[in-house]
C-alpha positions as a printed NumPy array, in Angstrom:
array([[-103.617,   93.518,  -80.503],
       [-103.327,   90.233,  -78.603],
       [-100.589,   87.889,  -79.771],
       [-101.909,   84.654,  -78.265],
       [-105.212,   82.901,  -77.747],
       [-106.628,   83.348,  -74.251],
       [-108.43 ,   80.238,  -72.99 ],
       [-111.894,   81.032,  -71.648],
       [-114.334,   78.76 ,  -69.848],
       [-117.237,   79.117,  -72.271],
       [-119.696,   76.206,  -72.612],
       [-119.547,   74.319,  -75.904],
       [-122.219,   72.06 ,  -77.4  ],
       [-119.975,   69.137,  -78.36 ],
       [-121.602,   66.712,  -80.782],
       [-118.623,   64.414,  -81.343],
       [-115.005,   64.128,  -80.279],
       [-112.213,   61.643,  -80.835],
       [-108.426,   61.844,  -80.758],
       [-108.337,   63.569,  -84.165],
       [-111.274,   65.977,  -84.283],
       [-114.078,   67.709,  -82.438],
       [-117.485,   68.708,  -83.818],
       [-119.468,   71.407,  -82.062],
       [-122.835,   73.029,  -82.665],
       [-122.003,   76.762,  -82.713],
       [-124.75 ,   79.007,  -81.449],
       [-125.785,   82.008,  -83.516],
       [-124.029,   85.193,  -82.493],
       [-120.824,   83.516,  -81.33 ],
       [-117.757,   84.686,  -83.236],
       [-115.561,   81.83 ,  -84.479],
       [-112.07 ,   83.27 ,  -83.941],
       [-110.478,   86.311,  -82.296],
       [-110.056,   89.361,  -84.545],
       [-110.334,   93.142,  -84.337],
       [-113.259,   93.986,  -82.09 ],
       [-113.698,   90.39 ,  -80.893],
       [-110.612,   89.326,  -78.969],
       [-112.515,   87.171,  -76.472],
       [-115.692,   85.153,  -76.15 ],
       [-115.039,   83.238,  -79.38 ],
       [-115.279,   79.572,  -80.29 ],
       [-111.48 ,   79.434,  -80.445],
       [-111.189,   80.875,  -76.919],
       [-113.655,   78.262,  -75.691],
       [-111.842,   75.437,  -77.505],
       [-108.496,   76.52 ,  -76.057],
       [-109.935,   76.164,  -72.552],
       [-111.748,   72.911,  -73.296],
       [-108.736,   71.235,  -74.877],
       [-106.45 ,   72.292,  -72.014],
       [-108.84 ,   71.339,  -69.212],
       [-111.542,   68.899,  -70.263],
       [-110.771,   67.071,  -73.465],
       [-109.6  ,   63.493,  -73.055],
       [-107.756,   63.897,  -76.366],
       [-106.127,   67.283,  -76.553],
       [-103.921,   69.566,  -74.721],
       [-114.419,   83.386,  -91.268],
       [-116.663,   85.171,  -89.111],
       [-120.104,   83.562,  -89.349],
       [-121.607,   85.49 ,  -86.441],
       [-125.222,   85.239,  -87.543],
       [-124.996,   81.594,  -88.537],
       [-125.42 ,   78.532,  -86.404],
       [-124.673,   74.882,  -86.916],
       [-122.012,   72.244,  -86.89 ],
       [-118.32 ,   73.087,  -87.157],
       [-115.613,   70.449,  -87.331],
       [-112.236,   71.265,  -85.796],
       [-109.392,   68.94 ,  -86.652],
       [-107.01 ,   68.197,  -83.804],
       [-104.447,   66.507,  -86.036],
       [-103.273,   66.653,  -89.627],
       [-104.381,   63.032,  -90.149],
       [-108.046,   63.937,  -89.752],
       [-108.075,   66.921,  -92.142],
       [-110.001,   65.835,  -95.262],
       [-108.498,   68.756,  -97.204],
       [-104.989,   67.486,  -96.565],
       [-102.197,   69.314,  -94.806],
       [-101.663,   72.105,  -97.315],
       [-104.375,   74.383,  -96.02 ]])
């Protein structure tokens, strides 16, 4: 079982990005986060690479779904607050 996220150079369809958040259009079939049976090739692996290498701002498995996902890069941009 991996203990850290491995950054992978996987193309992302970025719809919007600022210093607080990033919105991507996830393609169907792409797992959102690493878990048993899917330790690589996920959105989180792709974001780890993007944020470390390309982003000017940054350093639930829905495999069969597609569409927009918002990732908050800071607590200030989280509309749900910082408790979860």
